[in-house]
PDB file of N, H, CA, C and O in Angstrom:
ATOM      1  N   MET A   1       2.699 -24.170   0.534  1.00  0.00           N
ATOM      2  CA  MET A   1       3.892 -23.880  -0.226  1.00  0.00           C
ATOM      3  C   MET A   1       5.142 -24.125   0.603  1.00  0.00           C
ATOM      4  O   MET A   1       6.125 -24.646   0.077  1.00  0.00           O
ATOM      5  N   TYR A   2       5.139 -23.765   1.881  1.00  0.00           N
ATOM      6  H   TYR A   2       4.340 -23.341   2.308  1.00  0.00           H
ATOM      7  CA  TYR A   2       6.312 -23.936   2.722  1.00  0.00           C
ATOM      8  C   TYR A   2       6.092 -25.041   3.738  1.00  0.00           C
ATOM      9  O   TYR A   2       5.005 -25.190   4.295  1.00  0.00           O
ATOM     10  N   SER A   3       7.145 -25.812   3.967  1.00  0.00           N
ATOM     11  H   SER A   3       8.028 -25.691   3.515  1.00  0.00           H
ATOM     12  CA  SER A   3       7.062 -26.864   4.970  1.00  0.00           C
ATOM     13  C   SER A   3       7.400 -26.293   6.345  1.00  0.00           C
ATOM     14  O   SER A   3       7.896 -25.172   6.455  1.00  0.00           O
ATOM     15  N   ASP A   4       7.130 -27.067   7.381  1.00  0.00           N
ATOM     16  H   ASP A   4       6.727 -27.978   7.291  1.00  0.00           H
ATOM     17  CA  ASP A   4       7.417 -26.620   8.744  1.00  0.00           C
ATOM     18  C   ASP A   4       8.898 -26.682   9.081  1.00  0.00           C
ATOM     19  O   ASP A   4       9.363 -25.944   9.950  1.00  0.00           O
ATOM     20  N   ASN A   5       9.649 -27.552   8.409  1.00  0.00           N
ATOM     21  H   ASN A   5       9.271 -28.152   7.703  1.00  0.00           H
ATOM     22  CA  ASN A   5      11.055 -27.750   8.734  1.00  0.00           C
ATOM     23  C   ASN A   5      11.946 -27.535   7.519  1.00  0.00           C
ATOM     24  O   ASN A   5      12.507 -28.498   6.997  1.00  0.00           O
ATOM     25  N   PRO A   6      12.092 -26.296   7.055  1.00  0.00           N
ATOM     26  CA  PRO A   6      12.991 -26.071   5.924  1.00  0.00           C
ATOM     27  C   PRO A   6      14.443 -26.191   6.371  1.00  0.00           C
ATOM     28  O   PRO A   6      14.751 -26.019   7.551  1.00  0.00           O
ATOM     29  N   LEU A   7      15.321 -26.482   5.442  1.00  0.00           N
ATOM     30  H   LEU A   7      15.072 -26.621   4.484  1.00  0.00           H
ATOM     31  CA  LEU A   7      16.752 -26.551   5.708  1.00  0.00           C
ATOM     32  C   LEU A   7      17.317 -25.148   5.523  1.00  0.00           C
ATOM     33  O   LEU A   7      17.374 -24.650   4.398  1.00  0.00           O
ATOM     34  N   ASP A   8      17.734 -24.507   6.608  1.00  0.00           N
ATOM     35  H   ASP A   8      17.687 -24.912   7.521  1.00  0.00           H
ATOM     36  CA  ASP A   8      18.301 -23.159   6.550  1.00  0.00           C
ATOM     37  C   ASP A   8      19.820 -23.245   6.537  1.00  0.00           C
ATOM     38  O   ASP A   8      20.407 -23.969   7.341  1.00  0.00           O
ATOM     39  N   ILE A   9      20.456 -22.516   5.637  1.00  0.00           N
ATOM     40  H   ILE A   9      19.979 -21.928   4.984  1.00  0.00           H
ATOM     41  CA  ILE A   9      21.911 -22.434   5.590  1.00  0.00           C
ATOM     42  C   ILE A   9      22.282 -21.014   5.995  1.00  0.00           C
ATOM     43  O   ILE A   9      21.992 -20.054   5.282  1.00  0.00           O
ATOM     44  N   ARG A  10      22.933 -20.898   7.157  1.00  0.00           N
ATOM     45  H   ARG A  10      23.168 -21.678   7.736  1.00  0.00           H
ATOM     46  CA  ARG A  10      23.280 -19.586   7.712  1.00  0.00           C
ATOM     47  C   ARG A  10      24.781 -19.501   7.977  1.00  0.00           C
ATOM     48  O   ARG A  10      25.444 -20.510   8.217  1.00  0.00           O
ATOM     49  N   CYS A  11      25.294 -18.282   7.929  1.00  0.00           N
ATOM     50  H   CYS A  11      24.755 -17.463   7.734  1.00  0.00           H
ATOM     51  CA  CYS A  11      26.695 -18.056   8.271  1.00  0.00           C
ATOM     52  C   CYS A  11      26.814 -18.010   9.798  1.00  0.00           C
ATOM     53  O   CYS A  11      25.792 -17.966  10.484  1.00  0.00           O
ATOM     54  N   PRO A  12      28.045 -18.019  10.351  1.00  0.00           N
ATOM     55  CA  PRO A  12      28.200 -17.944  11.804  1.00  0.00           C
ATOM     56  C   PRO A  12      27.564 -16.696  12.418  1.00  0.00           C
ATOM     57  O   PRO A  12      27.219 -16.700  13.600  1.00  0.00           O
ATOM     58  N   GLY A  13      27.407 -15.633  11.634  1.00  0.00           N
ATOM     59  H   GLY A  13      27.688 -15.629  10.675  1.00  0.00           H
ATOM     60  CA  GLY A  13      26.773 -14.417  12.132  1.00  0.00           C
ATOM     61  C   GLY A  13      25.261 -14.497  12.167  1.00  0.00           C
ATOM     62  O   GLY A  13      24.605 -13.585  12.671  1.00  0.00           O
ATOM     63  N   GLY A  14      24.696 -15.576  11.639  1.00  0.00           N
ATOM     64  H   GLY A  14      25.229 -16.316  11.230  1.00  0.00           H
ATOM     65  CA  GLY A  14      23.254 -15.776  11.685  1.00  0.00           C
ATOM     66  C   GLY A  14      22.504 -15.342  10.440  1.00  0.00           C
ATOM     67  O   GLY A  14      21.288 -15.517  10.368  1.00  0.00           O
ATOM     68  N   ALA A  15      23.199 -14.776   9.449  1.00  0.00           N
ATOM     69  H   ALA A  15      24.187 -14.634   9.507  1.00  0.00           H
ATOM     70  CA  ALA A  15      22.520 -14.332   8.227  1.00  0.00           C
ATOM     71  C   ALA A  15      22.080 -15.538   7.399  1.00  0.00           C
ATOM     72  O   ALA A  15      22.841 -16.486   7.204  1.00  0.00           O
ATOM     73  N   LEU A  16      20.861 -15.484   6.925  1.00  0.00           N
ATOM     74  H   LEU A  16      20.243 -14.713   7.083  1.00  0.00           H
ATOM     75  CA  LEU A  16      20.322 -16.565   6.099  1.00  0.00           C
ATOM     76  C   LEU A  16      20.846 -16.408   4.681  1.00  0.00           C
ATOM     77  O   LEU A  16      20.654 -15.363   4.061  1.00  0.00           O
ATOM     78  N   HIS A  17      21.509 -17.441   4.160  1.00  0.00           N
ATOM     79  H   HIS A  17      21.665 -18.290   4.664  1.00  0.00           H
ATOM     80  CA  HIS A  17      22.038 -17.397   2.801  1.00  0.00           C
ATOM     81  C   HIS A  17      21.086 -18.071   1.824  1.00  0.00           C
ATOM     82  O   HIS A  17      20.802 -17.524   0.758  1.00  0.00           O
ATOM     83  N   PHE A  18      20.598 -19.234   2.170  1.00  0.00           N
ATOM     84  H   PHE A  18      20.828 -19.678   3.036  1.00  0.00           H
ATOM     85  CA  PHE A  18      19.557 -19.877   1.376  1.00  0.00           C
ATOM     86  C   PHE A  18      18.910 -20.948   2.216  1.00  0.00           C
ATOM     87  O   PHE A  18      19.415 -21.322   3.275  1.00  0.00           O
ATOM     88  N   ARG A  19      17.784 -21.438   1.731  1.00  0.00           N
ATOM     89  H   ARG A  19      17.374 -21.135   0.871  1.00  0.00           H
ATOM     90  CA  ARG A  19      17.132 -22.546   2.420  1.00  0.00           C
ATOM     91  C   ARG A  19      16.441 -23.419   1.390  1.00  0.00           C
ATOM     92  O   ARG A  19      16.110 -22.975   0.291  1.00  0.00           O
ATOM     93  N   VAL A  20      16.232 -24.665   1.769  1.00  0.00           N
ATOM     94  H   VAL A  20      16.501 -25.026   2.663  1.00  0.00           H
ATOM     95  CA  VAL A  20      15.536 -25.622   0.916  1.00  0.00           C
ATOM     96  C   VAL A  20      14.149 -25.819   1.498  1.00  0.00           C
ATOM     97  O   VAL A  20      13.997 -26.244   2.644  1.00  0.00           O
ATOM     98  N   VAL A  21      13.134 -25.505   0.694  1.00  0.00           N
ATOM     99  H   VAL A  21      13.257 -25.160  -0.236  1.00  0.00           H
ATOM    100  CA  VAL A  21      11.746 -25.595   1.129  1.00  0.00           C
ATOM    101  C   VAL A  21      10.967 -26.376   0.083  1.00  0.00           C
ATOM    102  O   VAL A  21      10.931 -25.993  -1.086  1.00  0.00           O
ATOM    103  N   ASP A  22      10.345 -27.471   0.503  1.00  0.00           N
ATOM    104  H   ASP A  22      10.374 -27.782   1.453  1.00  0.00           H
ATOM    105  CA  ASP A  22       9.534 -28.298  -0.398  1.00  0.00           C
ATOM    106  C   ASP A  22      10.277 -28.662  -1.676  1.00  0.00           C
ATOM    107  O   ASP A  22       9.704 -28.639  -2.765  1.00  0.00           O
ATOM    108  N   GLY A  23      11.554 -28.997  -1.536  1.00  0.00           N
ATOM    109  H   GLY A  23      12.020 -29.015  -0.652  1.00  0.00           H
ATOM    110  CA  GLY A  23      12.341 -29.444  -2.680  1.00  0.00           C
ATOM    111  C   GLY A  23      12.841 -28.329  -3.581  1.00  0.00           C
ATOM    112  O   GLY A  23      13.412 -28.605  -4.636  1.00  0.00           O
ATOM    113  N   LEU A  24      12.641 -27.074  -3.191  1.00  0.00           N
ATOM    114  H   LEU A  24      12.177 -26.850  -2.334  1.00  0.00           H
ATOM    115  CA  LEU A  24      13.129 -25.937  -3.976  1.00  0.00           C
ATOM    116  C   LEU A  24      14.182 -25.176  -3.182  1.00  0.00           C
ATOM    117  O   LEU A  24      14.054 -24.996  -1.971  1.00  0.00           O
ATOM    118  N   LEU A  25      15.211 -24.738  -3.869  1.00  0.00           N
ATOM    119  H   LEU A  25      15.315 -24.885  -4.853  1.00  0.00           H
ATOM    120  CA  LEU A  25      16.240 -23.908  -3.269  1.00  0.00           C
ATOM    121  C   LEU A  25      15.737 -22.472  -3.303  1.00  0.00           C
ATOM    122  O   LEU A  25      15.448 -21.944  -4.376  1.00  0.00           O
ATOM    123  N   GLU A  26      15.627 -21.828  -2.129  1.00  0.00           N
ATOM    124  H   GLU A  26      15.861 -22.257  -1.257  1.00  0.00           H
ATOM    125  CA  GLU A  26      15.123 -20.461  -2.037  1.00  0.00           C
ATOM    126  C   GLU A  26      16.273 -19.532  -1.678  1.00  0.00           C
ATOM    127  O   GLU A  26      16.931 -19.713  -0.653  1.00  0.00           O
ATOM    128  N   ILE A  27      16.511 -18.538  -2.522  1.00  0.00           N
ATOM    129  H   ILE A  27      15.976 -18.391  -3.354  1.00  0.00           H
ATOM    130  CA  ILE A  27      17.601 -17.593  -2.310  1.00  0.00           C
ATOM    131  C   ILE A  27      17.021 -16.190  -2.227  1.00  0.00           C
ATOM    132  O   ILE A  27      16.282 -15.762  -3.114  1.00  0.00           O
ATOM    133  N   ARG A  28      17.360 -15.475  -1.154  1.00  0.00           N
ATOM    134  H   ARG A  28      17.960 -15.823  -0.434  1.00  0.00           H
ATOM    135  CA  ARG A  28      16.939 -14.079  -1.022  1.00  0.00           C
ATOM    136  C   ARG A  28      17.933 -13.217  -1.789  1.00  0.00           C
ATOM    137  O   ARG A  28      19.146 -13.366  -1.640  1.00  0.00           O
ATOM    138  N   CYS A  29      17.407 -12.318  -2.608  1.00  0.00           N
ATOM    139  H   CYS A  29      16.422 -12.197  -2.729  1.00  0.00           H
ATOM    140  CA  CYS A  29      18.247 -11.510  -3.482  1.00  0.00           C
ATOM    141  C   CYS A  29      18.001 -10.036  -3.212  1.00  0.00           C
ATOM    142  O   CYS A  29      16.854  -9.610  -3.077  1.00  0.00           O
ATOM    143  N   ASN A  30      19.071  -9.257  -3.133  1.00  0.00           N
ATOM    144  H   ASN A  30      20.002  -9.603  -3.242  1.00  0.00           H
ATOM    145  CA  ASN A  30      18.922  -7.815  -2.976  1.00  0.00           C
ATOM    146  C   ASN A  30      19.637  -7.059  -4.089  1.00  0.00           C
ATOM    147  O   ASN A  30      19.968  -5.883  -3.936  1.00  0.00           O
ATOM    148  N   ASN A  31      19.872  -7.734  -5.203  1.00  0.00           N
ATOM    149  H   ASN A  31      19.603  -8.689  -5.327  1.00  0.00           H
ATOM    150  CA  ASN A  31      20.502  -7.111  -6.351  1.00  0.00           C
ATOM    151  C   ASN A  31      19.583  -6.043  -6.930  1.00  0.00           C
ATOM    152  O   ASN A  31      18.380  -6.269  -7.060  1.00  0.00           O
ATOM    153  N   LYS A  32      20.131  -4.888  -7.277  1.00  0.00           N
ATOM    154  H   LYS A  32      21.108  -4.705  -7.171  1.00  0.00           H
ATOM    155  CA  LYS A  32      19.307  -3.788  -7.786  1.00  0.00           C
ATOM    156  C   LYS A  32      18.595  -4.150  -9.082  1.00  0.00           C
ATOM    157  O   LYS A  32      17.526  -3.612  -9.371  1.00  0.00           O
ATOM    158  N   THR A  33      19.171  -5.054  -9.864  1.00  0.00           N
ATOM    159  H   THR A  33      20.039  -5.492  -9.630  1.00  0.00           H
ATOM    160  CA  THR A  33      18.506  -5.488 -11.088  1.00  0.00           C
ATOM    161  C   THR A  33      17.218  -6.226 -10.762  1.00  0.00           C
ATOM    162  O   THR A  33      16.214  -6.058 -11.455  1.00  0.00           O
ATOM    163  N   CYS A  34      17.235  -7.034  -9.721  1.00  0.00           N
ATOM    164  H   CYS A  34      18.050  -7.170  -9.158  1.00  0.00           H
ATOM    165  CA  CYS A  34      16.052  -7.825  -9.348  1.00  0.00           C
ATOM    166  C   CYS A  34      15.039  -7.007  -8.555  1.00  0.00           C
ATOM    167  O   CYS A  34      13.832  -7.184  -8.719  1.00  0.00           O
ATOM    168  N   THR A  35      15.521  -6.116  -7.698  1.00  0.00           N
ATOM    169  H   THR A  35      16.502  -5.971  -7.565  1.00  0.00           H
ATOM    170  CA  THR A  35      14.601  -5.314  -6.885  1.00  0.00           C
ATOM    171  C   THR A  35      14.106  -4.083  -7.628  1.00  0.00           C
ATOM    172  O   THR A  35      13.136  -3.449  -7.212  1.00  0.00           O
ATOM    173  N   GLU A  36      14.770  -3.745  -8.727  1.00  0.00           N
ATOM    174  H   GLU A  36      15.558  -4.260  -9.065  1.00  0.00           H
ATOM    175  CA  GLU A  36      14.448  -2.557  -9.525  1.00  0.00           C
ATOM    176  C   GLU A  36      14.496  -1.288  -8.678  1.00  0.00           C
ATOM    177  O   GLU A  36      13.795  -0.316  -8.957  1.00  0.00           O
ATOM    178  N   GLY A  37      15.334  -1.310  -7.636  1.00  0.00           N
ATOM    179  H   GLY A  37      15.903  -2.100  -7.409  1.00  0.00           H
ATOM    180  CA  GLY A  37      15.502  -0.147  -6.778  1.00  0.00           C
ATOM    181  C   GLY A  37      14.371   0.090  -5.799  1.00  0.00           C
ATOM    182  O   GLY A  37      14.398   1.064  -5.047  1.00  0.00           O
ATOM    183  N   ASP A  38      13.368  -0.794  -5.796  1.00  0.00           N
ATOM    184  H   ASP A  38      13.347  -1.585  -6.407  1.00  0.00           H
ATOM    185  CA  ASP A  38      12.235  -0.645  -4.886  1.00  0.00           C
ATOM    186  C   ASP A  38      12.569  -1.217  -3.515  1.00  0.00           C
ATOM    187  O   ASP A  38      13.563  -1.924  -3.354  1.00  0.00           O
ATOM    188  N   SER A  39      11.736  -0.907  -2.535  1.00  0.00           N
ATOM    189  H   SER A  39      10.928  -0.332  -2.666  1.00  0.00           H
ATOM    190  CA  SER A  39      11.880  -1.455  -1.181  1.00  0.00           C
ATOM    191  C   SER A  39      11.159  -2.791  -1.114  1.00  0.00           C
ATOM    192  O   SER A  39      10.106  -2.917  -0.489  1.00  0.00           O
ATOM    193  N   VAL A  40      11.743  -3.783  -1.769  1.00  0.00           N
ATOM    194  H   VAL A  40      12.598  -3.681  -2.277  1.00  0.00           H
ATOM    195  CA  VAL A  40      11.139  -5.112  -1.820  1.00  0.00           C
ATOM    196  C   VAL A  40      12.174  -6.161  -1.457  1.00  0.00           C
ATOM    197  O   VAL A  40      13.378  -5.909  -1.487  1.00  0.00           O
ATOM    198  N   VAL A  41      11.686  -7.333  -1.117  1.00  0.00           N
ATOM    199  H   VAL A  41      10.707  -7.538  -1.093  1.00  0.00           H
ATOM    200  CA  VAL A  41      12.517  -8.511  -0.918  1.00  0.00           C
ATOM    201  C   VAL A  41      12.222  -9.434  -2.094  1.00  0.00           C
ATOM    202  O   VAL A  41      11.061  -9.690  -2.412  1.00  0.00           O
ATOM    203  N   VAL A  42      13.264  -9.926  -2.730  1.00  0.00           N
ATOM    204  H   VAL A  42      14.207  -9.718  -2.471  1.00  0.00           H
ATOM    205  CA  VAL A  42      13.097 -10.811  -3.878  1.00  0.00           C
ATOM    206  C   VAL A  42      13.600 -12.196  -3.495  1.00  0.00           C
ATOM    207  O   VAL A  42      14.708 -12.347  -2.979  1.00  0.00           O
ATOM    208  N   TYR A  43      12.778 -13.199  -3.753  1.00  0.00           N
ATOM    209  H   TYR A  43      11.878 -13.077  -4.173  1.00  0.00           H
ATOM    210  CA  TYR A  43      13.163 -14.593  -3.535  1.00  0.00           C
ATOM    211  C   TYR A  43      13.151 -15.307  -4.875  1.00  0.00           C
ATOM    212  O   TYR A  43      12.155 -15.281  -5.598  1.00  0.00           O
ATOM    213  N   HIS A  44      14.279 -15.952  -5.201  1.00  0.00           N
ATOM    214  H   HIS A  44      15.088 -15.974  -4.614  1.00  0.00           H
ATOM    215  CA  HIS A  44      14.363 -16.786  -6.395  1.00  0.00           C
ATOM    216  C   HIS A  44      14.247 -18.235  -5.931  1.00  0.00           C
ATOM    217  O   HIS A  44      14.908 -18.634  -4.973  1.00  0.00           O
ATOM    218  N   HIS A  45      13.416 -19.017  -6.602  1.00  0.00           N
ATOM    219  H   HIS A  45      12.880 -18.692  -7.381  1.00  0.00           H
ATOM    220  CA  HIS A  45      13.234 -20.431  -6.274  1.00  0.00           C
ATOM    221  C   HIS A  45      13.766 -21.275  -7.427  1.00  0.00           C
ATOM    222  O   HIS A  45      13.353 -21.112  -8.575  1.00  0.00           O
ATOM    223  N   TYR A  46      14.694 -22.185  -7.102  1.00  0.00           N
ATOM    224  H   TYR A  46      15.030 -22.318  -6.170  1.00  0.00           H
ATOM    225  CA  TYR A  46      15.321 -23.052  -8.091  1.00  0.00           C
ATOM    226  C   TYR A  46      14.974 -24.502  -7.788  1.00  0.00           C
ATOM    227  O   TYR A  46      14.859 -24.895  -6.627  1.00  0.00           O
ATOM    228  N   SER A  47      14.807 -25.298  -8.852  1.00  0.00           N
ATOM    229  H   SER A  47      14.900 -24.978  -9.795  1.00  0.00           H
ATOM    230  CA  SER A  47      14.548 -26.726  -8.677  1.00  0.00           C
ATOM    231  C   SER A  47      15.851 -27.425  -8.297  1.00  0.00           C
ATOM    232  O   SER A  47      16.941 -26.993  -8.671  1.00  0.00           O
ATOM    233  N   LEU A  48      15.712 -28.506  -7.550  1.00  0.00           N
ATOM    234  H   LEU A  48      14.826 -28.857  -7.246  1.00  0.00           H
ATOM    235  CA  LEU A  48      16.869 -29.328  -7.170  1.00  0.00           C
ATOM    236  C   LEU A  48      16.728 -30.693  -7.817  1.00  0.00           C
ATOM    237  O   LEU A  48      15.611 -31.208  -7.851  1.00  0.00           O
ATOM    238  N   PRO A  49      17.743 -31.295  -8.315  1.00  0.00           N
ATOM    239  CA  PRO A  49      19.148 -30.875  -8.393  1.00  0.00           C
ATOM    240  C   PRO A  49      19.483 -30.105  -9.672  1.00  0.00           C
ATOM    241  O   PRO A  49      20.644 -29.751  -9.878  1.00  0.00           O
ATOM    242  N   GLU A  50      18.495 -29.834 -10.540  1.00  0.00           N
ATOM    243  H   GLU A  50      17.552 -30.121 -10.373  1.00  0.00           H
ATOM    244  CA  GLU A  50      18.775 -29.199 -11.832  1.00  0.00           C
ATOM    245  C   GLU A  50      19.227 -27.746 -11.715  1.00  0.00           C
ATOM    246  O   GLU A  50      19.944 -27.245 -12.581  1.00  0.00           O
ATOM    247  N   LEU A  51      18.806 -27.070 -10.641  1.00  0.00           N
ATOM    248  H   LEU A  51      18.224 -27.477  -9.938  1.00  0.00           H
ATOM    249  CA  LEU A  51      19.101 -25.654 -10.409  1.00  0.00           C
ATOM    250  C   LEU A  51      18.561 -24.761 -11.522  1.00  0.00           C
ATOM    251  O   LEU A  51      19.209 -23.802 -11.940  1.00  0.00           O
ATOM    252  N   GLU A  52      17.358 -25.096 -11.992  1.00  0.00           N
ATOM    253  H   GLU A  52      16.831 -25.875 -11.652  1.00  0.00           H
ATOM    254  CA  GLU A  52      16.671 -24.253 -12.967  1.00  0.00           C
ATOM    255  C   GLU A  52      15.738 -23.312 -12.217  1.00  0.00           C
ATOM    256  O   GLU A  52      15.083 -23.716 -11.256  1.00  0.00           O
ATOM    257  N   LEU A  53      15.679 -22.061 -12.655  1.00  0.00           N
ATOM    258  H   LEU A  53      16.211 -21.733 -13.435  1.00  0.00           H
ATOM    259  CA  LEU A  53      14.810 -21.080 -12.020  1.00  0.00           C
ATOM    260  C   LEU A  53      13.355 -21.474 -12.244  1.00  0.00           C
ATOM    261  O   LEU A  53      12.912 -21.625 -13.382  1.00  0.00           O
ATOM    262  N   VAL A  54      12.612 -21.641 -11.142  1.00  0.00           N
ATOM    263  H   VAL A  54      12.972 -21.518 -10.217  1.00  0.00           H
ATOM    264  CA  VAL A  54      11.202 -22.024 -11.200  1.00  0.00           C
ATOM    265  C   VAL A  54      10.323 -20.785 -11.132  1.00  0.00           C
ATOM    266  O   VAL A  54       9.382 -20.641 -11.912  1.00  0.00           O
ATOM    267  N   ARG A  55      10.635 -19.884 -10.193  1.00  0.00           N
ATOM    268  H   ARG A  55      11.400 -20.001  -9.559  1.00  0.00           H
ATOM    269  CA  ARG A  55       9.839 -18.664 -10.042  1.00  0.00           C
ATOM    270  C   ARG A  55      10.631 -17.631  -9.251  1.00  0.00           C
ATOM    271  O   ARG A  55      11.599 -17.950  -8.561  1.00  0.00           O
ATOM    272  N   THR A  56      10.192 -16.396  -9.374  1.00  0.00           N
ATOM    273  H   THR A  56       9.405 -16.138  -9.935  1.00  0.00           H
ATOM    274  CA  THR A  56      10.735 -15.286  -8.608  1.00  0.00           C
ATOM    275  C   THR A  56       9.571 -14.583  -7.940  1.00  0.00           C
ATOM    276  O   THR A  56       8.560 -14.292  -8.579  1.00  0.00           O
ATOM    277  N   VAL A  57       9.717 -14.311  -6.646  1.00  0.00           N
ATOM    278  H   VAL A  57      10.538 -14.548  -6.127  1.00  0.00           H
ATOM    279  CA  VAL A  57       8.654 -13.681  -5.865  1.00  0.00           C
ATOM    280  C   VAL A  57       9.183 -12.358  -5.322  1.00  0.00           C
ATOM    281  O   VAL A  57      10.271 -12.302  -4.750  1.00  0.00           O
ATOM    282  N   ARG A  58       8.398 -11.290  -5.509  1.00  0.00           N
ATOM    283  H   ARG A  58       7.514 -11.336  -5.974  1.00  0.00           H
ATOM    284  CA  ARG A  58       8.745  -9.969  -4.970  1.00  0.00           C
ATOM    285  C   ARG A  58       7.745  -9.624  -3.876  1.00  0.00           C
ATOM    286  O   ARG A  58       6.536  -9.620  -4.110  1.00  0.00           O
ATOM    287  N   LEU A  59       8.254  -9.331  -2.673  1.00  0.00           N
ATOM    288  H   LEU A  59       9.235  -9.334  -2.483  1.00  0.00           H
ATOM    289  CA  LEU A  59       7.407  -8.991  -1.535  1.00  0.00           C
ATOM    290  C   LEU A  59       7.842  -7.651  -0.952  1.00  0.00           C
ATOM    291  O   LEU A  59       9.007  -7.267  -1.059  1.00  0.00           O
ATOM    292  N   GLN A  60       6.914  -6.953  -0.344  1.00  0.00           N
ATOM    293  H   GLN A  60       5.967  -7.265  -0.257  1.00  0.00           H
ATOM    294  CA  GLN A  60       7.232  -5.692   0.331  1.00  0.00           C
ATOM    295  C   GLN A  60       8.213  -5.970   1.462  1.00  0.00           C
ATOM    296  O   GLN A  60       8.001  -6.895   2.247  1.00  0.00           O
ATOM    297  N   ASP A  61       9.280  -5.188   1.559  1.00  0.00           N
ATOM    298  H   ASP A  61       9.453  -4.437   0.922  1.00  0.00           H
ATOM    299  CA  ASP A  61      10.279  -5.358   2.612  1.00  0.00           C
ATOM    300  C   ASP A  61       9.784  -4.679   3.885  1.00  0.00           C
ATOM    301  O   ASP A  61       9.657  -3.455   3.917  1.00  0.00           O
ATOM    302  N   PRO A  62       9.500  -5.455   4.940  1.00  0.00           N
ATOM    303  CA  PRO A  62       8.975  -4.849   6.164  1.00  0.00           C
ATOM    304  C   PRO A  62      10.002  -4.003   6.915  1.00  0.00           C
ATOM    305  O   PRO A  62       9.631  -3.217   7.786  1.00  0.00           O
ATOM    306  N   PHE A  63      11.275  -4.152   6.592  1.00  0.00           N
ATOM    307  H   PHE A  63      11.576  -4.791   5.885  1.00  0.00           H
ATOM    308  CA  PHE A  63      12.320  -3.424   7.304  1.00  0.00           C
ATOM    309  C   PHE A  63      12.877  -2.248   6.504  1.00  0.00           C
ATOM    310  O   PHE A  63      13.800  -1.573   6.959  1.00  0.00           O
ATOM    311  N   ALA A  64      12.333  -2.002   5.332  1.00  0.00           N
ATOM    312  H   ALA A  64      11.584  -2.550   4.962  1.00  0.00           H
ATOM    313  CA  ALA A  64      12.832  -0.906   4.499  1.00  0.00           C
ATOM    314  C   ALA A  64      12.440   0.437   5.098  1.00  0.00           C
ATOM    315  O   ALA A  64      11.383   0.576   5.712  1.00  0.00           O
ATOM    316  N   ARG A  65      13.289   1.397   4.913  1.00  0.00           N
ATOM    317  H   ARG A  65      14.148   1.284   4.414  1.00  0.00           H
ATOM    318  CA  ARG A  65      12.974   2.750   5.380  1.00  0.00           C
ATOM    319  C   ARG A  65      11.901   3.340   4.482  1.00  0.00           C
ATOM    320  O   ARG A  65      11.988   3.275   3.256  1.00  0.00           O
ATOM    321  N   ARG A  66      10.923   3.897   5.095  1.00  0.00           N
ATOM    322  H   ARG A  66      10.852   3.949   6.091  1.00  0.00           H
ATOM    323  CA  ARG A  66       9.830   4.525   4.367  1.00  0.00           C
ATOM    324  C   ARG A  66       9.935   6.040   4.548  1.00  0.00           C
ATOM    325  O   ARG A  66      10.327   6.506   5.618  1.00  0.00           O
ATOM    326  N   PRO A  67       9.594   6.800   3.531  1.00  0.00           N
ATOM    327  CA  PRO A  67       9.601   8.251   3.731  1.00  0.00           C
ATOM    328  C   PRO A  67       8.560   8.645   4.765  1.00  0.00           C
ATOM    329  O   PRO A  67       7.442   8.130   4.773  1.00  0.00           O
ATOM    330  N   ARG A  68       8.942   9.553   5.625  1.00  0.00           N
ATOM    331  H   ARG A  68       9.850   9.971   5.619  1.00  0.00           H
ATOM    332  CA  ARG A  68       8.015  10.003   6.669  1.00  0.00           C
ATOM    333  C   ARG A  68       6.990  10.949   6.074  1.00  0.00           C
ATOM    334  O   ARG A  68       7.294  11.750   5.190  1.00  0.00           O
ATOM    335  N   SER A  69       5.794  10.841   6.569  1.00  0.00           N
ATOM    336  H   SER A  69       5.548  10.190   7.287  1.00  0.00           H
ATOM    337  CA  SER A  69       4.772  11.785   6.142  1.00  0.00           C
ATOM    338  C   SER A  69       5.015  13.105   6.864  1.00  0.00           C
ATOM    339  O   SER A  69       5.456  13.111   8.013  1.00  0.00           O
ATOM    340  N   PRO A  70       4.733  14.214   6.203  1.00  0.00           N
ATOM    341  CA  PRO A  70       4.974  15.500   6.872  1.00  0.00           C
ATOM    342  C   PRO A  70       4.099  15.633   8.109  1.00  0.00           C
ATOM    343  O   PRO A  70       2.905  15.335   8.084  1.00  0.00           O
ATOM    344  N   ARG A  71       4.715  16.082   9.180  1.00  0.00           N
ATOM    345  H   ARG A  71       5.685  16.324   9.201  1.00  0.00           H
ATOM    346  CA  ARG A  71       3.970  16.249  10.434  1.00  0.00           C
ATOM    347  C   ARG A  71       3.114  17.506  10.341  1.00  0.00           C
ATOM    348  O   ARG A  71       3.531  18.539   9.819  1.00  0.00           O
ATOM    349  N   SER A  72       1.941  17.379  10.850  1.00  0.00           N
ATOM    350  H   SER A  72       1.602  16.540  11.275  1.00  0.00           H
ATOM    351  CA  SER A  72       1.087  18.571  10.874  1.00  0.00           C
ATOM    352  C   SER A  72       1.556  19.465  12.011  1.00  0.00           C
ATOM    353  O   SER A  72       1.776  19.012  13.135  1.00  0.00           O
ATOM    354  N   ARG A  73       1.700  20.714  11.700  1.00  0.00           N
ATOM    355  H   ARG A  73       1.522  21.082  10.787  1.00  0.00           H
ATOM    356  CA  ARG A  73       2.167  21.669  12.706  1.00  0.00           C
ATOM    357  C   ARG A  73       0.974  22.407  13.278  1.00  0.00           C
ATOM    358  O   ARG A  73       0.089  22.865  12.555  1.00  0.00           O
ATOM    359  N   LYS A  74       0.975  22.506  14.563  1.00  0.00           N
ATOM    360  H   LYS A  74       1.694  22.134  15.151  1.00  0.00           H
ATOM    361  CA  LYS A  74      -0.094  23.252  15.229  1.00  0.00           C
ATOM    362  C   LYS A  74       0.244  24.738  15.183  1.00  0.00           C
ATOM    363  O   LYS A  74       1.340  25.163  15.547  1.00  0.00           O
ATOM    364  N   GLU A  75      -0.704  25.485  14.738  1.00  0.00           N
ATOM    365  H   GLU A  75      -1.595  25.139  14.443  1.00  0.00           H
ATOM    366  CA  GLU A  75      -0.498  26.931  14.702  1.00  0.00           C
ATOM    367  C   GLU A  75      -0.844  27.512  16.065  1.00  0.00           C
ATOM    368  O   GLU A  75      -1.892  27.207  16.634  1.00  0.00           O
ATOM    369  N   THR A  76       0.029  28.338  16.571  1.00  0.00           N
ATOM    370  H   THR A  76       0.880  28.586  16.108  1.00  0.00           H
ATOM    371  CA  THR A  76      -0.229  28.993  17.858  1.00  0.00           C
ATOM    372  C   THR A  76      -0.411  30.479  17.620  1.00  0.00           C
ATOM    373  O   THR A  76       0.385  31.098  16.913  1.00  0.00           O
ATOM    374  N   ARG A  77      -1.416  31.040  18.185  1.00  0.00           N
ATOM    375  H   ARG A  77      -2.062  30.538  18.759  1.00  0.00           H
ATOM    376  CA  ARG A  77      -1.671  32.481  18.034  1.00  0.00           C
ATOM    377  C   ARG A  77      -1.797  33.124  19.366  1.00  0.00           C
ATOM    378  O   ARG A  77      -2.013  34.333  19.450  1.00  0.00           O
TER     379      ARG A  77
END
């Protein structure tokens, strides 16, 4: 699905804005409508040059904050 040499478009700060992979424009989206408020990363893939939406992929966000599990407390007597 992905080539070894995608075209990455980044700002001077290094943030990835979009990239072209295998002839598709890939855009990372963090809009609440697309993520549905979940801790996911959404990628929209558009055809070039028509810019028609081909597919949307939702993946688990590895950098999202997760709720901590309650720590077990040791009882001391």
